[in-house]
C-alpha positions as CSV (number, residue, x, y, z in Angstrom):
1,M,-6.3,-41.1,27.3
2,S,-5.8,-43.2,23.9
3,N,-2.9,-43.6,21.8
4,N,-4.6,-42.9,18.6
5,S,-2.3,-40.2,15.9
6,K,-5.7,-39.3,14.2
7,V,-8.0,-38.5,17.0
8,G,-7.9,-34.6,16.7
9,Q,-6.0,-33.9,14.0
10,R,-7.6,-32.5,10.7
11,A,-5.6,-32.5,7.2
12,S,-4.4,-29.3,6.5
13,R,-5.8,-27.7,3.6
14,Q,-3.2,-25.3,1.6
15,Q,-4.8,-22.3,-0.2
16,K,-4.1,-21.6,-3.7
17,P,-1.1,-18.6,-3.7
18,T,-3.3,-15.2,-4.3
19,K,-1.9,-13.6,-7.7
20,I,-1.6,-9.8,-7.7
21,V,-1.9,-8.6,-10.7
22,V,-0.3,-4.8,-10.9
23,E,-1.1,-2.7,-14.3
24,R,1.2,1.4,-15.2
25,H,-2.0,3.7,-14.7
26,Y,-1.2,6.7,-16.9
27,V,-3.3,10.1,-16.8
28,G,-3.1,11.3,-20.7
29,T,1.1,10.4,-21.6
30,E,2.3,11.1,-17.8
31,K,2.1,7.4,-15.0
32,M,0.0,8.0,-12.3
33,E,3.5,7.6,-10.2
34,T,4.5,10.7,-12.0
35,V,1.5,12.6,-10.8
36,F,1.4,11.7,-7.5
37,K,5.0,12.7,-6.8
38,R,3.9,15.8,-8.2
39,I,1.0,16.5,-6.0
40,A,3.0,15.3,-3.3
41,E,5.7,17.5,-3.4
42,E,2.7,20.7,-4.1
43,Q,1.7,19.7,-1.2
44,I,4.6,19.8,0.8
45,T,5.9,22.6,-0.4
46,K,2.6,24.2,0.3
47,K,2.4,22.9,4.2
48,V,6.1,24.4,4.6
49,K,5.1,27.6,3.3
50,D,2.6,27.8,5.4
51,M,4.3,26.8,8.5
52,A,7.1,29.3,7.4
53,Q,4.5,32.4,7.6
54,S,2.7,31.4,10.5
55,N,6.3,31.1,12.9
56,A,6.9,34.8,11.2
57,S,3.8,35.9,12.5
């Protein structure tokens, strides 16, 4: 074996950092975040009511 340190090595390429652009989205005058929270709350409330009704039966 040779002691040549250059054999089998490659210069590591550094990738440029990826920039992520985050924009606020609105539905009408409401933020999407607010809309999603409301939808989630409605779905959870509906699921809880359905489970309560099925357990009561």
